[in-house]
N, C-alpha and C positions, 0 to 999 in steps of 0.2 A: 489437677488438670493434666500434668505430664503423664500420670499413670493411665488416664483415659486414652491419651493419644497412643501410648505403647500398646494397649490392649486392642485398639482399633487396627493398628498396623500388623498385628500378628496374623490375622486371617488373610491378609493380602500378600501372598508370597510373590517372589520375583517371577516364578513361572506363571502364576495367575495374571500378573501384570502384563507379561509378554503375550499371553493368550488373549487377553482382552484387547490389547493394542492391535494384534493381528485381525481380530474380529471386527473392530471398529474401522480399520483401514479399508475393509471390503464393503462397508456400509454405504448404501446409496444416499443416505441422509448426510453422511459426512462429506461425500463428494459434492452434494448439492450445496451444503454450507460453505465448502471451500470455494466453489465456483462463485457464489455470491460474495464471499470475502475478497476474492481476486478482483471481481468487477467493481466493488466498492473502493478498493485500494486504487485501481486504475483511474476511477473517476476523481478521487481525491488528488491524485498526482496531476491529473489534467487541470483541476481547479487551481492547484498551486502554480502550475506552469502559466496559466492564463493570468493569475494575479501578478506574477513576476513580469510577464510581458506588458501588462498594463502599466506597472510601475516604471518600467524601462521606457515605454512610449511617452509617459508623462514627462520624464526627464528629458527625452529627446525633443519633445514639443517645447519645453521651457528654453532649451538651447537654440530653438529656431529651426530645427531640422524638419524638412518636409519629405514625404515619400518620393517626390519627383527628383530630389537631389541625387538619389542613387542612380536613377536613369541617366542623368546628365553625366555623372562620373563614369558610367560604363561607356557612354558614347565618346568620351574624350580619350579613353585608353586604347 
């Protein structure tokens, strides 16, 4: 198995690797996939943020906090 890997790597020189990387960087399909990946990442981050806010809101509700309390605190200061 190791011999097979070595023979496979022989045809892929460093120069060929760099050449293919440069070519793929210019690809419209790579750009499209990256844009989709960024959008998916942003949506997941937003989901995690909403989950965290819900958890925090539940804790505040258990403690008896209401949204109007903040308004009252601002009026007193």
